[in-house]
N, C-alpha and C positions, 0 to 999 in steps of 0.2 A: 671463547667465540661460540655463538649460537649456531645451531644447525642451519637457521635461515641465512646466516652470512656465509657459512662454509660452502654451500652449494655453488657459489659463484666465483670462488677463488681458484685460479689455475696455478699449476706448479711454477710456471714461468712468471707469475705475478700479474698477468693480464686478465681482465675480467671477461668471463664468458657472457653471452647474451642471457638475460634473465626474463622469464615470462611465465605464462600460465602453466606450462608443463613442469617447471621447477616447483611451483606451489603445489601442484598435484602430487609430485614426488614426496614433498613434505607431509601432505595430508595422508597419503598412503602409508608412509612410515609411522606416523602417529597412530593411525587406525590399527596397525598391526600389534600395537602394545596396549596394555590396559590404560584407561584414562588416568592421567596424572592430575590430581587436584592441585592447583597452584594457589598458594596463600598470598594474599595481598594485604599487607599491614601498612596502612597510611600513617604518617606522623600524626600524633594526637591532635595537634593544632589544626590539621585539615579535617580529621574525623569529626571534630567537635564543632565545626562551623554550622551555624543555623542557615536557613534558606537565604536571608538577605545578605549575610556575610559571604556566602558562596557566590551569590550574584555580583558581589562587589569586586570579584576577581575578573579582570578583563584582559584579553589578549591585545597587545599593542599592534595596530594595523601596520605600522612601519616595519615591524619585524616579520611580516609575511614572507614565506618562502617564495622566491622568484620575483618579488616586487622590485628589488634593486636591478634585476636584469631586464625589466620591462616586458616580461612574458605575458601572454594573454590570460593565463590562469595563475591564481595565487593560492597558497595554502595558509590557513590559520588554524590554531589548535585550542582545544578545550582543556582546562585545568582539572586535575583530580580533586575530589573533596565532596563532602556531604553524601549524596546518593551515588555519585560516580566514584566508585572505589577500586575498580579493576582496571589496571593500565593496559593500553594497547601499545605495541611497538610499531613505529612508522619509519619507512625507509624511502629514499629517493633513488630511482633507477635512471642512470645516465649511460651514455656511450662508454664511459670509463668504468662502469660497474655499479655497485649498490652502496649508497651512503646512508648510514643510520642517522636519523634526525634526533639528536639528543634533547632532552628537556633542558631548557635554559630559563631560570627565573627572571632574567633580565627582559624576556619577551612578554612579561605579564605586569599589569598594574594591579597591585593588591589593595588599592583603595584605603579604607580605614583599618583594615585587618593588621594586627600585630603578629607577624609571623617571621620565621627564621629560615628562609628558603635555602641559604647556603649550606645548611646541614642535611638537606634531603637527598642529595645525590641525583642520579638520573631516574627520576620518578616514572618517566613515561607520560603518556597523555590519556585523557578520557576518550578523546576522539578528535576529529578534525572536520573542517569545512573548506569547501572550494569556492573561490570568488572568481567572477567573470563579468565583463561588461555586457550584461544581459539586456538591460533596458535602454541604456545610452552609453556612448563611448567615453563619457567623462567620469563614470563611476563604476567600480566593480561590485556588483551585487552578490549576495549569497546565491550559489547555484545548487550545491548538493552538500548534505551533512551526513556523516557517519558517526553515530553517537549511541552507545548502549547496545549490548547483546549483538544482534545482527541487523539492527534497524538502520535504514537510510531514508532520507527525504530529499526530493529535488524539486526545482521550480522551472517553469517556462516563463516567457515574457509576461509581465504585469500580473503574475500570480502571487498568492499569499500562502505561506505554509499551512498545510492541512493534514491529510492522511499520510501514512508512512508505508514504506515497503520493508520487507525483511528478507534476509537470505534464505531462511528455512523456518518452518514451524513443525514441531514434533509433539504429537499427542495433545493438540489444543482441545480436542474432545476424544473420549475413549482412553484406553491405557490407564496408567496409575498416576496421572498428573502431568501437566505440561512441562517439557524440558526446553530451555532457551539456549540454543547454541549461540556462541559469540565469536565475532571476528577478533582474533588475538593479535594479528600482525598484518600490516599493509605495506605494499610496495607500489609507489606512485611514479609513473613514468614522467620524466621531465619533458614538458611540451616544447615543440619548436616555436620559433618566433611568430609563425603564421598559423599555428595550430587552431583547429576548430573543434577538437575533441580531446578529452583527457582519459587516459587509461589507468585504471586502478586495479591492482591485484590484492586479494585478501585470503588469509588462511582462517578457516572456521573450525571450531572444535567444541565438543561437548561429550558427556559420558558415552553416548551411543553412536556418534558420527563425527567424522572429520572430513573437511572438504576444501576444495580450491575454487575460488571465484575470480572472474575477470569482469570488470565493469568498464564499458566504454561510454562515456557521457558526452552527448552531443547537444549543446544548448541551442535554443531557438524559441519560436512561438510555442511550439510543442517540444519540450526537452525530451530527448529519447536516450534511454540507457539500454545498451545491449549487454545482456548478462549471459555469461558462460559459466557453467558450474560442473564440478565433478566430485561426487560424494563417495565416501568409503565408510561402511557401517561396521561398528564393533558388535552391535546387538540389534535385535529386531525392534521394529517400530509399529505401533498399532495404527496410527494415523499420520502419514507422511504428507505434510503440507508444503507443496511446491509453489514458488512465486507468491508468498503470502502478502496480503495487503491488510492494513489495520487502520480503522477510521472511527469516527464518532457520529452518533445520531441520537439527539435528545428529543426533539419534537419537530413536526413539520405539518404540511397541509393535510396529511392523512392521519395526523395524531396531534391535534392542537393541545396546548398546555394552558390551563386556566391560570389567570393572574400574571401571565407573561406578556410584556408589551411587544416582544419580538415574535412575529408570526412563525418563524422557523429558526432552528438552531441545529446545524449539522455540517460536517465536513463532506459528507456524501449523502445522496438521497436515494440511491438504488444500486442494485447489482445487475449488470448486463452480461449476458453470455451469448456468444456465437457458437453454436454447437457444430460438431463435425458433420452432422446430418443436414445442415443448412438452415436450422431454425434459429431465430433470434428471440431471446427471453429477457424480460425485464421484471425484476422484483423490487418494489419500493421497500426501503428499509423501515424498520420500526424499533421503538424502544419497548421491548417486550415485558410482560408481567413477570416472567421467569426465564432463565436461560433457554434459548431456542436454537436448535440445529436443523437446517434444511439443506438439501443438496439437489443437484441436477446432473444426472448421468449422461455421458456422451462418450464418443470415441474420437480421438484426434481433434480436440477443440480448436476452433479458429481464433478464439479470443475470449477474455473475460475481464471484468474490471468493476471497481467501485467508482461510480460516476457522480459528479455534482452537476446534474443537468440544469437545474434552476440557476440562472446567472443574473437574475434581477435583484438589485439592491432592495427594492420594495418588498421582496419576499422575506427579508431578514431584518432590515432597519437597524443594523448594528454597525455603527461608524468605525468602531475600534477593531472588531473581529474580521470584518470584510469577508463574510462567508461566501458571498457571490464570486469571490476571486480565488476560492480554494480549488486546487486542481482536481481533475478526474484522472485516475490511473487505469490505463488500458493495457493489459498484458497480451502480447502476441507470441504464441509458441513458435519456435523454429523446429521444423521437422515433425515427424509423427510421434505423438506422446502416447498413443495407444488408448485402451479403455480406462475409464475412471470417472471421476465426478468433480464438479465444482461445488465446494462445500461452503456454506454461509453460517457463521456462528454469531448470534446476537444475544446480548445479555443486558439486564436493566442498568440504567445509570440515572442518578438523581440530578446530575448537572453535566455541563459541557467539559469538565476537566478530566473525564475518564474516556479513554478509547474503549468502546463497547461493541465494535464490529470487526470481524475478521473474515476474510474470504481467501481461498487458496484452492489449488488443484490437488486431488488425491488420486494417484494411480491405483488401479485395482490390485496390482501385485507390487508390494514394496520389496526392494532388493534384500536378499539374504545377507547375513554378515559375511564380509569378504568380497561380495559382489559389487563392483562399482556402478554408479548411476551417473550418466552424463546428460544434462539437459541444457538447452539454450533458449532464450526468449528475449523479447523487448518489453520494457516498461515505458509507456508513453505518458508523459504528464501534460494533459490537455486542458486548455482554457475555454475560450468562447468557441473555438473551432474544435468540435468533438466528433469522435467516432459515432456514427448513427447506423441503425439498420437501413438497408437500401430503400425500403418501401415506405414505412411509416412507424412512428414511435409515440409513446405516451409522453405528454408534457406536464400533466398533473394528475394526481390520484387523491380523491377526497373520500372521507368516510363519514356517514351520519345521516340523520333524517332531514327531510325538507319540511314542507307544510304538513303533509300527511304523517300521522303516527304509524309506527311499525309494530308488527306483531311481536310477541315474546320470542327471543332467540333469533331475531331477524336483523340482518346487517345490510345497509345500503352503501354501494360504491358508486362514485361518479368519476369517470376517467376520460380525460380529453386526449385526442390523438391528432397528429399532423404528419406531414411528409409528402413526398412527390406523388406517390400513388393516390393519395386522397386529394391532393391539389388538382390532379388531372381529371377528376370525375366531373361529368357534366351536371348541370343543375337538374334536380329531380332524380338523381341516381339512387338506386335502391342498394342500401348497405345494411348488412345484418351482423349482430354480434354472435360469434360462435363461442359458447361457454361450456366448460366442463367442470364438474365439482366432484369431490371425493364422496365416498359412500355415506359420510355423516352429514351431507348437506343436500338441499333441494333448491333449485332455481325458482324463485317466485315470479320474477319479472326481469326481462332483459330487452333493452331498446338501444337503437343507435340513430343519431340524427345530427344534421349539420347545425353549427352554432351561427346564427345570423351575424352576431357582433364581430366575429373575427375569422369566420370561414373554417375553423377547425371542426372536428367531429367529436361528438360526445357519446359515450356509452354509459347508460345507467343500469345498474345491476342490483337486484335484491335477492339475497340468499338467506334461507332459513337453516339454522343449525339444529340437527335432530337431537343430539345429545350435547348439552352445554359443557359437559366435562371432557369432550373430545374435540380435537381440532378439525378444521375443514380446509382442504386444499382447493384453490381456485385457479383456473386458466381461462383466458379469454383473448380473442382477437377479432378484428373487423374483417368482413369478407364481402366481396361482390361476386355474385354467381359462384364460381368455384375458385376464385382467386383471392388469396390472402392479401390484405391491404396494409397490414401492420405487423409489428412484432407481437409475440405472445406475452401479454400482461399476466403476471401471476401474483397471488397473495395467499395469505393463510389467516383464517379466523382462529384466534387463540382460544383455548379452553378456559373456562372460569377458574 
């Protein structure tokens, strides 16, 4: 019997209630001992599957957990094989106790593969997905997936899978290399017949940290996942990444790609931050020349997220990928998180198959070994209705010359803004751009004017880089008199 099962058995044979505190006890007990490397040796016939052979293994929908009972949520499972070699243990929590969900080869269609599943025993699963009637009552769509390390993805109505969230990021930058904690065991609460939310508990472990997580997933136009976590550290961490988001940006309006018929290819187009001091920040994403790390310091952040603001099909022209339907992920902290920074890590990618964007919160003081850290937050998967700054926001950011040639080491930005504060301006209103640049740059020209064609406001900005081998940080917003009308748009001119 595993420790995970032992905690809920009572002497009289009746099950005790199982929940977050029980997982936290397991995490604390693990963290008090040296990390135990668990070997996972798959049968050779699964290890040797190629990509297409592995994809030919499919879960049978009729075998979904809770389908026979007609419950609003259903569970389906991912098979081990190829790249998915580490099993997770999955349990169902009911009023009667905890039931281990054992691997059953009869729940899978192996296609053309010649395999001998009867000899494998209880393999475990690679992960699982939750189905729910998200878009219409006649069909249960995929709602959320937990698969690989501590990754999970969720969808709101009419959305298409894009970016991922993670339980935790350790030393994505800094330190001696990134460590990927993984969810090793799940306990999923059996829903009631009229349930509108699903509760999932998870045990996370890695060489330096063990942790307990509770996910309460509430499907809707915006699917909201309430996350509660409690972490116990075995050793120190250089960069503790809380509520990490992982996405992809290949090219966009601010970085066109020659020879590509699609104007833009990305799961997210910018990082948005609501600071604890009341400022709203927007940084358009880029596909950088070399790995690039930037951050925004604040105290008690109100929110941050990787957003897909551009929702127009004409911006992407990709019928299959449907980038205009990729969700934005907005993280809302619960309680005071103290001082720290939102960090953005971008690295080069040649195509759209690589996630090359990571954003997360880094507290100024990471807990010492033995000191627990408990944090809660929401992850909101937003579609056409998105979190916006209250006054005004950027709708597009473009880079490049117009008719006039530019001087050496000069860059031109054209940024459009909209929002209620701008819409309320009378005709003839005087609006000015407020621009600041780092010590390696000089503002050559900055203008703001209304666009007659659509009523939005445009900022044109020309900046000269003093030393082409050093970066230039930019910040700008639109102002009338002493009143800020928009969020603060930020960018960086990369060094040669």
